[in-house]
C-alpha positions as CSV (number, residue, x, y, z in Angstrom):
1,M,0.3,0.2,0.2
2,L,3.0,2.3,0.9
3,H,4.2,2.1,-3.1
4,Y,1.0,2.9,-4.3
5,A,0.9,6.0,-2.0
6,V,4.5,6.9,-3.5
7,V,3.4,5.8,-7.1
8,F,-0.1,8.5,-6.5
9,L,2.8,11.0,-5.1
10,V,5.2,10.8,-8.2
11,I,2.1,11.3,-10.7
12,A,0.8,14.2,-8.5
13,L,4.7,15.7,-8.8
14,I,4.9,15.2,-12.6
15,A,1.0,16.4,-13.3
16,A,2.4,19.4,-11.1
17,V,5.2,20.2,-13.5
18,F,3.1,20.0,-16.4
19,G,0.5,22.5,-15.5
20,F,-1.9,20.1,-14.7
21,G,-3.5,21.3,-11.2
22,G,-6.7,19.2,-10.8
23,I,-5.0,16.0,-11.9
24,A,-2.2,17.0,-9.0
25,A,-4.4,18.0,-6.8
26,S,-6.5,14.3,-6.9
27,A,-3.4,12.4,-7.1
28,V,-2.1,14.2,-3.7
29,G,-5.5,13.6,-2.1
30,I,-5.2,9.6,-3.0
31,A,-1.7,9.8,-2.0
32,K,-3.0,11.0,1.4
33,I,-5.3,8.7,2.0
34,L,-3.6,5.7,0.8
35,F,-0.4,6.7,3.1
36,V,-2.9,6.9,6.0
37,I,-4.1,3.6,5.4
38,F,-0.9,2.1,5.7
39,I,0.1,4.2,8.5
40,V,-3.4,2.6,10.4
41,L,-2.6,-1.0,9.3
42,A,1.1,-1.1,9.9
43,V,0.3,0.3,14.0
44,A,-2.1,-2.6,14.1
45,S,-0.4,-5.4,13.2
46,F,2.3,-4.1,14.9
47,L,0.2,-4.2,18.3
48,M,-1.3,-7.3,17.1
49,G,2.2,-8.9,16.9
50,L,2.8,-7.6,20.7
51,L,-0.4,-9.0,22.1
52,K,0.5,-12.2,20.4
53,K,3.3,-12.6,22.3
């Protein structure tokens, strides 16, 4: 999931360089959402690993 967040961030940067503001804003929004989901799942996985021991 982190991979997809980075991909959308790169797409947003490329779109911003070429002047596509709407596409860049959408890609940044998607990247932010994916990054937050990744962080939540990573923390949940870490906590579950601690609880099982």
